[in-house]
C-alpha positions as CSV (number, residue, x, y, z in Angstrom):
1,M,-12.4,50.9,-23.2
2,A,-15.8,51.6,-24.9
3,P,-17.8,54.5,-23.7
4,M,-20.3,53.8,-20.9
5,S,-23.1,55.9,-22.4
6,L,-23.7,55.5,-26.1
7,R,-26.4,56.7,-28.5
8,T,-26.8,55.3,-32.0
9,V,-28.3,57.1,-35.0
10,I,-29.4,55.2,-38.1
11,L,-30.0,57.1,-41.3
12,A,-33.0,55.6,-43.0
13,A,-34.7,58.6,-44.8
14,G,-33.4,57.9,-48.3
15,Q,-35.9,57.7,-51.2
16,G,-34.3,54.6,-52.7
17,A,-35.4,55.8,-56.2
18,R,-32.8,53.6,-58.0
19,L,-34.5,50.5,-56.7
20,R,-37.5,51.5,-58.8
21,S,-39.9,50.2,-56.2
22,S,-42.9,51.7,-54.4
23,T,-41.6,50.1,-51.2
24,P,-39.2,52.2,-49.1
25,K,-35.7,50.8,-49.6
26,V,-35.0,50.0,-45.9
27,L,-38.2,47.8,-45.8
28,H,-37.3,45.6,-48.7
29,A,-37.0,42.0,-47.5
30,L,-33.4,40.7,-47.4
31,A,-33.2,37.0,-46.5
32,G,-36.6,37.1,-44.9
33,R,-36.2,40.4,-42.9
34,P,-36.4,44.1,-43.7
35,I,-33.0,45.6,-44.6
36,L,-33.3,48.0,-41.7
37,S,-33.8,45.3,-39.1
38,Y,-30.3,44.1,-39.5
39,V,-28.9,47.6,-38.8
40,I,-31.1,48.0,-35.7
41,D,-29.8,44.6,-34.4
42,A,-26.2,45.9,-34.8
43,A,-27.1,49.1,-32.9
44,N,-28.8,47.1,-30.1
45,E,-25.7,45.0,-29.7
46,V,-23.6,48.0,-28.7
47,S,-26.0,50.1,-26.8
48,T,-28.8,49.6,-24.3
49,E,-30.4,52.9,-25.4
50,P,-33.0,52.5,-28.2
51,P,-31.6,53.5,-31.6
52,I,-32.6,56.8,-33.1
53,V,-33.7,56.2,-36.7
54,V,-34.1,59.2,-39.0
55,V,-36.9,58.5,-41.4
56,N,-38.6,60.3,-44.3
57,G,-41.8,62.0,-43.3
58,A,-43.7,60.5,-46.2
59,H,-42.7,56.9,-45.2
60,V,-45.3,56.2,-42.5
61,D,-44.7,52.4,-42.8
62,V,-41.0,52.9,-42.0
63,R,-41.8,55.0,-38.9
64,E,-44.2,52.3,-37.7
65,F,-41.6,49.6,-38.3
66,V,-39.1,51.5,-36.2
67,E,-41.6,51.9,-33.4
68,A,-42.5,48.2,-33.5
69,S,-38.7,47.4,-33.3
70,G,-38.2,49.5,-30.2
71,G,-36.4,52.4,-31.9
72,I,-37.1,56.1,-31.8
73,P,-38.2,57.5,-35.1
74,V,-37.1,61.1,-36.0
75,I,-38.6,62.8,-39.0
76,Q,-36.4,64.5,-41.6
77,Q,-38.9,66.9,-43.1
78,E,-37.0,67.3,-46.4
79,S,-34.5,65.0,-48.1
80,R,-31.6,67.3,-48.0
81,G,-28.7,64.8,-47.4
82,T,-27.1,62.8,-44.7
83,G,-25.8,65.9,-42.8
84,D,-29.3,67.3,-42.5
85,A,-30.6,63.9,-41.4
86,V,-28.3,63.9,-38.4
87,R,-29.1,67.5,-37.7
88,S,-32.8,66.4,-37.4
89,V,-32.0,64.6,-34.1
90,P,-33.6,66.7,-31.4
91,E,-31.6,68.3,-28.6
92,E,-32.9,66.0,-25.9
93,L,-31.4,63.0,-27.7
94,R,-28.0,64.4,-28.2
95,V,-26.5,63.0,-25.0
96,G,-24.0,60.4,-24.0
97,D,-20.3,59.8,-24.2
98,A,-20.3,58.9,-27.8
99,L,-22.6,59.1,-30.8
100,V,-22.5,56.4,-33.5
101,V,-24.0,57.0,-36.9
102,L,-24.9,54.1,-39.2
103,S,-26.5,53.8,-42.6
104,G,-29.9,52.1,-42.8
105,D,-29.1,50.4,-46.1
106,T,-26.0,48.4,-44.8
107,P,-27.5,45.2,-43.5
108,L,-24.2,43.3,-43.5
109,V,-22.8,45.5,-40.7
110,T,-22.2,43.6,-37.4
111,G,-22.3,44.7,-33.8
112,E,-18.7,43.4,-33.5
113,T,-17.5,45.9,-36.1
114,V,-19.5,48.8,-34.6
115,R,-18.0,47.9,-31.2
116,S,-14.5,48.0,-32.7
117,I,-14.8,51.5,-34.1
118,I,-16.2,52.6,-30.7
119,D,-13.2,51.2,-28.9
120,C,-10.8,52.7,-31.4
121,H,-12.5,56.1,-30.9
122,A,-12.5,55.9,-27.1
123,A,-8.8,54.9,-27.0
124,A,-7.6,57.7,-29.3
125,G,-9.8,60.4,-27.7
126,H,-10.7,61.9,-31.1
127,A,-13.6,64.2,-31.9
128,A,-14.5,61.9,-34.7
129,T,-13.6,58.5,-36.0
130,V,-14.7,57.2,-39.4
131,A,-14.6,53.7,-40.7
132,T,-12.7,53.4,-44.0
133,F,-11.4,50.8,-46.4
134,R,-9.0,50.6,-49.3
135,L,-10.1,50.0,-52.8
136,R,-8.6,50.2,-56.3
137,G,-10.6,51.5,-59.3
138,R,-13.4,54.0,-59.9
139,N,-16.4,53.8,-57.5
140,S,-19.1,55.9,-55.9
141,Y,-17.6,56.2,-52.4
142,G,-16.2,59.3,-50.7
143,R,-12.4,59.4,-50.8
144,V,-10.5,60.2,-47.6
145,E,-8.0,63.0,-48.2
146,R,-4.8,63.1,-46.0
147,N,-2.0,65.5,-45.5
148,A,0.9,64.3,-47.7
149,E,3.5,65.1,-45.0
150,D,2.1,63.6,-41.7
151,G,-0.9,61.6,-43.0
152,T,-3.5,63.3,-40.9
153,V,-7.0,63.3,-42.2
154,L,-8.0,66.5,-44.0
155,G,-11.5,65.6,-45.1
156,I,-13.7,63.4,-47.3
157,R,-14.4,64.2,-50.9
158,E,-17.5,62.6,-52.5
159,A,-17.2,60.9,-55.9
160,R,-19.4,63.3,-57.8
161,D,-17.2,66.2,-56.6
162,R,-13.9,64.7,-57.5
163,G,-14.3,65.2,-61.2
164,A,-11.3,64.9,-63.5
165,D,-8.9,63.9,-60.7
166,E,-10.5,60.5,-60.5
167,D,-8.0,57.7,-61.3
168,D,-7.7,53.9,-61.1
169,E,-5.2,53.8,-58.2
170,E,-5.9,52.3,-54.8
171,H,-7.2,54.9,-52.3
172,E,-8.9,55.0,-48.9
173,Y,-12.6,55.5,-48.9
174,N,-15.4,56.3,-46.4
175,A,-17.4,53.3,-45.3
176,G,-20.3,55.5,-43.9
177,L,-19.9,54.4,-40.2
178,Y,-18.9,57.2,-37.8
179,C,-18.3,57.7,-34.1
180,F,-18.4,61.2,-32.7
181,D,-18.0,63.1,-29.5
182,P,-21.6,64.1,-29.3
183,H,-20.9,67.6,-28.2
184,L,-19.0,68.5,-31.4
185,P,-20.7,67.3,-34.6
186,F,-24.0,69.3,-34.1
187,P,-22.4,72.7,-34.0
188,A,-20.4,71.7,-37.1
189,L,-23.5,70.5,-38.8
190,E,-25.0,74.0,-38.6
191,K,-22.0,75.2,-40.6
192,L,-22.6,72.9,-43.6
193,T,-23.5,74.3,-47.0
194,P,-25.0,72.4,-50.0
195,D,-22.2,73.6,-52.2
196,N,-21.6,70.3,-54.0
197,A,-22.7,68.4,-57.1
198,Q,-25.9,67.1,-55.4
199,G,-26.9,70.2,-53.6
200,E,-27.1,68.4,-50.3
201,Y,-25.7,68.7,-46.8
202,Y,-23.1,65.9,-46.6
203,L,-22.4,64.3,-43.2
204,S,-18.9,63.5,-44.6
205,D,-18.2,67.3,-44.8
206,V,-18.3,67.4,-41.0
207,I,-15.0,65.4,-40.9
208,G,-13.2,68.3,-42.6
209,L,-14.7,70.8,-40.1
210,L,-13.6,68.7,-37.1
211,V,-9.9,68.1,-38.1
212,S,-8.7,70.7,-35.6
213,H,-10.3,68.7,-32.8
214,G,-8.7,65.4,-34.0
215,V,-10.1,63.0,-36.5
216,G,-9.1,59.3,-36.7
217,T,-9.9,56.4,-39.0
218,F,-10.7,52.7,-38.4
219,V,-9.6,50.7,-41.4
220,L,-11.9,47.7,-42.2
221,D,-10.4,44.4,-43.2
222,D,-13.6,43.5,-45.0
223,A,-15.2,46.4,-46.9
224,E,-18.0,44.1,-47.9
225,E,-19.5,44.4,-44.4
226,L,-20.5,48.1,-45.0
227,A,-21.6,47.7,-48.6
228,G,-24.7,49.8,-49.2
229,I,-27.8,49.0,-51.3
230,N,-28.5,51.6,-54.0
231,D,-29.9,49.6,-56.9
232,Q,-31.1,46.1,-57.7
233,K,-27.6,45.0,-58.6
234,D,-26.3,46.1,-55.2
235,F,-29.3,44.3,-53.6
236,A,-28.4,41.0,-55.3
237,T,-24.8,41.3,-54.3
238,V,-25.6,42.0,-50.6
239,E,-28.2,39.3,-50.5
240,R,-25.7,36.8,-51.9
241,C,-23.3,37.8,-49.1
242,M,-26.0,37.5,-46.5
243,R,-27.1,34.1,-47.7
244,Q,-23.5,32.9,-47.6
245,R,-23.3,34.1,-44.0
246,I,-26.4,32.1,-43.1
247,A,-25.1,29.0,-44.9
248,D,-21.8,29.3,-43.0
249,R,-23.7,29.6,-39.7
250,L,-25.8,26.5,-40.4
251,M,-22.8,24.5,-41.5
252,D,-20.8,25.6,-38.4
253,S,-23.7,24.3,-36.3
254,G,-23.7,20.9,-37.9
255,V,-26.2,21.2,-40.7
256,H,-25.1,19.5,-43.9
257,L,-25.7,21.6,-47.1
258,A,-25.1,19.4,-50.1
259,D,-24.6,22.5,-52.3
260,P,-24.5,25.8,-50.3
261,A,-24.6,27.8,-53.5
262,T,-28.1,26.6,-54.4
263,T,-29.5,26.4,-50.9
264,Y,-31.5,29.5,-49.8
265,C,-32.3,30.0,-46.1
266,D,-33.7,33.1,-44.5
267,S,-31.9,34.5,-41.5
268,T,-34.9,33.5,-39.3
269,V,-34.5,29.8,-40.1
270,E,-33.3,27.4,-37.4
271,I,-32.1,23.9,-38.2
272,A,-30.7,21.4,-35.7
273,A,-27.4,19.5,-36.2
274,G,-27.5,16.4,-38.3
275,T,-30.1,17.5,-40.8
276,T,-29.3,17.5,-44.5
277,L,-30.5,20.1,-47.1
278,Q,-30.2,18.8,-50.6
279,P,-29.5,21.2,-53.5
280,G,-32.2,23.6,-54.5
281,C,-34.0,23.9,-51.2
282,V,-35.6,27.2,-50.2
283,I,-36.3,27.5,-46.5
284,R,-38.1,30.8,-45.5
285,G,-39.7,32.6,-42.7
286,R,-40.0,31.4,-39.1
287,T,-39.1,27.8,-40.0
288,T,-37.6,25.4,-37.4
289,I,-36.3,21.9,-38.5
290,G,-35.2,19.2,-36.1
291,S,-32.3,16.8,-36.2
292,R,-31.6,14.0,-38.7
293,C,-34.0,15.2,-41.3
294,E,-33.5,14.8,-45.1
295,I,-34.9,17.8,-46.9
296,G,-35.2,18.1,-50.7
297,P,-33.8,18.4,-53.3
298,Y,-35.9,21.4,-54.4
299,A,-38.1,21.5,-51.3
300,Q,-39.8,24.8,-50.4
301,L,-40.7,25.4,-46.7
302,R,-42.1,28.6,-45.2
303,D,-43.1,29.2,-41.6
304,M,-42.9,25.5,-40.8
305,T,-42.2,23.5,-37.7
306,V,-40.6,20.2,-38.5
307,G,-39.7,17.5,-35.9
308,N,-36.8,15.1,-35.9
309,D,-36.1,12.2,-38.4
310,C,-38.4,13.6,-41.1
311,T,-38.0,13.0,-44.9
312,I,-39.4,15.7,-47.2
313,G,-39.1,15.4,-50.9
314,S,-39.5,18.0,-53.7
315,S,-42.6,19.5,-52.1
316,T,-44.0,22.8,-51.0
317,L,-45.0,23.2,-47.3
318,E,-46.3,26.3,-45.6
319,S,-47.5,27.5,-42.1
320,S,-48.0,24.0,-40.6
321,Q,-46.5,21.7,-38.0
322,I,-45.0,18.3,-38.6
323,G,-44.1,15.8,-35.9
324,S,-41.1,13.4,-35.9
325,G,-40.6,10.5,-38.3
326,V,-42.9,12.0,-40.9
327,T,-42.4,11.2,-44.6
328,I,-43.6,13.6,-47.3
329,G,-43.1,12.4,-50.8
330,Q,-42.4,14.2,-54.1
331,Y,-44.5,17.0,-55.3
332,C,-46.8,17.2,-52.3
333,R,-48.4,20.4,-51.1
334,V,-49.0,21.1,-47.4
335,R,-51.1,24.2,-47.2
336,P,-51.5,26.5,-44.1
337,G,-53.1,25.2,-41.0
338,C,-52.0,21.6,-41.0
339,T,-50.8,19.4,-38.2
340,I,-49.2,16.2,-39.2
341,D,-48.4,13.9,-36.3
342,D,-45.5,11.5,-35.7
343,G,-45.0,8.7,-38.3
344,A,-47.6,10.0,-40.8
345,Y,-47.0,9.6,-44.5
346,L,-47.9,11.7,-47.6
347,G,-47.5,9.9,-50.9
348,T,-46.5,11.5,-54.2
349,A,-48.5,14.6,-55.2
350,A,-50.8,14.5,-52.2
351,E,-52.3,17.7,-50.9
352,V,-53.5,18.7,-47.4
353,K,-55.0,21.9,-46.1
354,N,-56.3,22.9,-42.7
355,A,-56.2,19.3,-41.7
356,H,-55.0,17.3,-38.7
357,I,-53.3,14.0,-39.8
358,G,-53.0,11.5,-36.9
359,M,-50.1,9.3,-36.0
360,R,-49.0,6.7,-38.6
361,S,-51.8,7.6,-41.0
362,F,-51.2,7.3,-44.7
363,I,-52.4,9.9,-47.3
364,S,-51.6,8.1,-50.5
365,H,-50.6,9.6,-53.9
366,F,-52.8,12.0,-55.8
367,S,-55.1,12.4,-52.8
368,C,-56.5,15.8,-51.7
369,V,-57.5,16.0,-48.0
370,L,-58.9,19.4,-47.2
371,D,-60.5,20.7,-44.0
372,A,-60.3,17.3,-42.3
373,E,-59.6,15.5,-39.1
374,V,-57.9,12.2,-39.8
375,G,-57.4,9.9,-36.8
376,C,-54.5,7.6,-36.1
377,D,-53.6,4.6,-38.3
378,V,-55.9,5.7,-41.1
379,N,-55.3,4.6,-44.7
380,V,-56.5,7.1,-47.3
381,G,-56.2,5.4,-50.7
382,A,-54.8,6.9,-53.8
383,G,-57.0,9.5,-55.5
384,T,-59.2,10.2,-52.6
385,V,-60.8,13.7,-52.4
386,T,-62.6,15.4,-49.5
387,C,-65.2,17.7,-51.1
388,N,-65.1,20.5,-48.5
389,F,-67.0,23.3,-50.3
390,D,-70.7,23.2,-51.1
391,G,-70.7,26.4,-53.1
392,T,-71.5,28.6,-50.0
393,S,-69.6,27.2,-47.0
394,K,-66.7,24.9,-46.3
395,H,-67.2,21.8,-44.1
396,R,-65.0,19.3,-42.4
397,T,-64.5,15.6,-42.9
398,I,-63.7,13.4,-39.9
399,M,-62.1,10.0,-40.2
400,G,-61.9,7.9,-37.1
401,D,-58.9,5.9,-35.9
402,G,-58.1,2.9,-38.1
403,A,-60.5,3.8,-40.9
404,F,-59.7,2.5,-44.4
405,I,-60.7,4.7,-47.4
406,G,-60.5,2.9,-50.7
407,S,-58.8,4.4,-53.7
408,D,-60.6,7.0,-55.8
409,S,-63.2,7.7,-53.1
410,I,-65.1,11.0,-53.0
411,L,-66.0,12.1,-49.4
412,V,-68.7,14.8,-49.4
413,A,-68.4,17.0,-46.3
414,P,-69.8,17.5,-43.7
415,L,-69.1,13.8,-43.1
416,V,-68.0,11.4,-40.3
417,I,-66.3,8.1,-41.1
418,G,-66.3,6.0,-38.0
419,K,-63.5,4.2,-36.3
420,H,-62.3,1.1,-38.2
421,A,-64.9,1.8,-40.9
422,Y,-64.2,0.8,-44.5
423,V,-65.1,2.8,-47.7
424,G,-65.1,0.8,-50.9
425,A,-62.9,1.9,-53.7
426,G,-64.6,4.3,-56.1
427,S,-67.4,5.3,-53.8
428,V,-69.1,8.6,-53.4
429,I,-69.9,8.9,-49.7
430,T,-72.5,11.5,-48.8
431,H,-73.7,10.2,-45.4
432,D,-71.9,9.3,-42.2
433,V,-70.5,5.8,-41.9
434,P,-70.8,4.1,-38.4
435,D,-67.9,2.5,-36.6
436,D,-66.8,-0.8,-38.1
437,A,-69.2,-0.5,-41.1
438,L,-68.5,-0.9,-44.8
439,A,-69.8,1.8,-47.1
440,V,-70.0,1.1,-50.8
441,E,-71.6,3.3,-53.5
442,R,-71.3,2.6,-57.2
443,N,-73.3,2.0,-60.3
444,Q,-74.2,-1.6,-61.0
445,Q,-71.5,-3.4,-63.0
446,R,-72.5,-4.9,-66.3
447,N,-70.2,-7.2,-68.3
448,V,-70.7,-7.2,-72.1
449,E,-69.6,-10.6,-73.3
450,G,-67.6,-10.8,-76.6
451,W,-67.5,-7.0,-77.0
452,S,-63.7,-6.8,-77.6
453,R,-63.8,-9.6,-80.2
454,R,-66.6,-8.0,-82.1
455,R,-64.8,-4.7,-82.0
456,R,-61.7,-6.3,-83.6
457,D,-63.9,-7.9,-86.3
458,H,-65.6,-4.6,-86.9
459,L,-62.2,-2.8,-87.4
460,S,-61.1,-5.6,-89.8
461,I,-64.1,-4.9,-92.0
462,D,-63.5,-1.2,-91.9
463,D,-59.9,-1.8,-93.0
464,Q,-61.2,-3.5,-96.2
465,G,-63.0,-0.4,-97.2
466,A,-66.5,-1.2,-95.9
467,T,-68.5,1.6,-94.4
468,P,-68.3,1.3,-90.6
469,T,-71.5,1.0,-88.6
470,P,-71.9,1.8,-84.9
471,L,-70.9,-1.0,-82.7
472,E,-73.7,-1.6,-80.2
473,P,-73.2,-3.7,-77.1
474,T,-75.4,-6.8,-76.9
475,S,-76.7,-8.4,-73.7
């Protein structure tokens, strides 16, 4: 049975220098969330006590993130290794029946695995239990050393300290997940010395100091779960695993992914059963998609709310709300602040921003509707533009229910187009249009009779070598 009282410690004070980034390693976004958030989630699954997170004193943003996540930040004053990091936990927090130590850069760890090592530790009654895995070939993990006669654990030897005895055989390695009797590791931590290749205080050295009190191992079936992130290649590997998990979760819930390998969804995305994601879709942030939708291919959605029965082509949508039965064609852009009601339609290459599009309204291809209030059953013809900026301020355009805007119209805001009003094609509208009125603005049309015939005759003369003269229109 698992201990009744449990504290978790997450080590998140590493510099992350090999990522070559100014952002602390544990705050890098992995599938839409900071790396550290996944480890905090795993800790919260196994303990009701807030996780203790050891952070670098220089990383104020990490400390703030831990506090915002409900954790307890503890400052490691100097980066002197994992053993010193655990030693930084103050006396008043060293309580409980068991102490679990996790690495802040292992986002694939699950609460289920942490619970398993806790149960193993409690059943065996050891002073310490360490999660391990078996691997063939050279690597950077600490190797578990055992007594050749009885197989008991003797200690853990880090890769940089193994030197010439390294080989390509299969061995048992430390996965970096520990469970301790909380009364024993801290006295042992005080005995650590930085007598190693890195000049650091290794937490793994505590295992060798506790063998007389009993040390056990919990062998993982899947070593991938505790893979750490040290450089950009590790980052890519772990993110690929995380995205596969997300894809599996979506497919298990009834979402159809036409090509999971080219579909990228953040861990914060929620999609209802019956929806299809075509290849190349990128769904990010706090996006929620309803049932029976057809998305993509190559659609990009971020922080969107999408209703049921929607069709979205190869378009980019961000920070907006879409009702049910909405169709968004190819190459559209829905910019932040939009609400598109049920049954509305955006044609090819249409753009909307900070606009409310009413039910069953059509925004036709190549139109740009910015800062607008579009009523229900409105037809916005192809090529229509709302001129929202006057050089100093932005203004809104209002189109009443049932309005008809002819193609290639320019609507200069602030402007109100009344209910069931008509705007003639090609018009530049600068004044409000009353309900049921027709607004037309264009230069007077003039037809030049015979112009095309005279142009052909003119070109024929030029072809014979004559000097061309300007072709003037005649009345």
